[in-house]
N, C-alpha and C positions, 0 to 999 in steps of 0.2 A: 164416131169413135174418138175423135179427138177430145170430146168432153170427158169421155171415160178415161182416157190416158191422162188428161189433165188432173182428173180426180185422183187417179192412182199416184200420179207424181206428187200431188199435194199431200196425200196420205203418207207417201214415202218421205217427203220433205218433213212432214210433221213428225213422223216416227224417228227420222234421223235427228231432228231438232230435240226430241224428247230423249233419245239415246245420248246425244251430245250433252244435253243438260244434265242427265243422270251421271254421265262420265265426269263432267266438270264438278258437279256436286260431290260425287264420290271422291274425286281427286282432292277437292277442298277438304272434305270431311276426313279422308284417310291420310292426306299428305300435308296440307298446309296447316291445319289445326294442330296436329301433333308436332309438326316442325316449329310452329309458333310457340307451343308449350315448351319444347326442348330448348329453343333459343332463349326464351324468357328465363328458364331455369339456368341456362348457361351464363346469362348476364348476371343473375344473382350470385352464382358460384364465382364468377370472375371478380365481382365486387368483394365477396368474402376473401378470396385469395389475395386481392390487392390490399385489403385491410391487414391480413396476416403477414404479408410481405413487409408492410410498413412496420408492424410490430417486430418482425425479425430484424429489420434494419436498425430499429431502436435497440434491440438486444445486442446486435453486433457492435454497435457503438459503445454500449455499456461493457461488453466483453473486452473490446480494444482498450477502453479506459482502464479497466481492471488489470489488463496485461501490462499496460504502461505503468500503472501504480505499483504492480508487483515488481517490475524491473527496477523502478526507482528504489523501492524498499530493499530489494536484494542488493543493489549497489551500495546503499547506505550500510547494510549489514556487512557487506564485503569490506567496505572502507573501515568500519568500526573494528572488524576482526583483524584487519591488516595492522591495526595499532596494538594488537595483543602481543606482548613479548613472549618469546619462547623461553624455556628454562635457560638456554645458553645466553640469552640477552639480559638475564637478571643482573649480572655484574654491571653491565652498562647502565641499567636502570638505577642501580644503587649509586653509580657515579653521577647520574643526572640529578638524583635527590641531593647528593652532597653539593653539587654545583648550584642548585637552587638555593640551598641554605647559605652557601658562601656569598652568592649574589645578593641575597636579602640582608646579609650582615648578621646572621644567626649563628651563635656558637653551638655546634652540634656536640652533644654529649654521647649520643649513640644512635645508630640506625640498625635495628635488629629485625631481620626477617623471621617470620613465624613458620609454621608448617603449611604446606599446600593443602587446601581443602576443596572438595567438590562444590561447585556453584552452578547448578543447572547443567547447561551444555558446556560449561567452561570449568576452569580451576582457578581458585582465588588464592593469592599469597598475601597474608596480612603482614604489614611492615610497621614496626613501632619506631617512632622518631622522637627523641628527647633532646631539647636544646634550651638555650636561654639567650636573651637579648632584650632590647627595649620593645615597646609595643609596636612601633613602626616596623621593626625588622620581623617581628612575628607575623604582622599583617602581610608584609611583602612575601614572606615564606609561603603563607597560605595562598596568596595570589599566584606564586610560581608553581605551586602544586597543581592549581587549577589549570594553568596554561600548559602543563606537560602534554605531549602528544601521545598519551597513553590512556587506556580506560582504567580509571581508578575510582574508588569509592571512599569517601571519608567515613570511617567507622566510629571514631572517637576523637574528641578534641577537648583538652583541658588547658586553659591559660590561667596562670596564677601570678599575681603581682608579688614581688619580693618586697616586703614591707621595709621602708627605709628606717634607719635607726631613730629611736626616740619617737616613734609613732608619727612621723612626718606624712604629708599628703602624698598620694600616688599621682604621678604626672605622666604624660605621654612618654617622657624620657626615662621614666622609672624602669628598673629591670624587672623582667618577668620570666617565668619558665613556661615552656610549651611542651605538651605531651600529646602527640598526634598518632593515631593509628589509622592507616589507610590500607586498602586492599587493592592490589593490581591483579588483573585477570590474564589468564593464559588459555590458549586453545587446548583442548584435550588431546 
């Protein structure tokens, strides 16, 4: 009987080994292979996400730069608009024009403001200035206009030499007349 028991034990061992092999193969087939497939898929997705995060970081940097540029532009606009005179400051601006003319040595015959006109988001006040002096004083006057701390636009400029008697030559010290039209801007 011991041979028969040994045979049965071997067949039980063989059956157990087959069952164990089937369980292992089934576990591999049903667990490890799909798990490997999902993990491979997750690795690919993680790589794609990392690439997209890199793109978003680049976009965030671009957005931050655009925000910084916007702030700089808004500050420049604010600074420029702060130089716009109000209607109450126009008398002061006229005094500044007269001071620029005096400093340049220009004899002012008239400073005549026009009527306020719409100019986009602002209002423009044209001002006509007529004067006389030598060419140097006319030049200094134009430089003084340029250095005013106001937003102004040169609309028209006419400089004419006053011909000396008997058709003499025009020199830098010759007298000239200057007719300037500028516009200064005001906030609405």
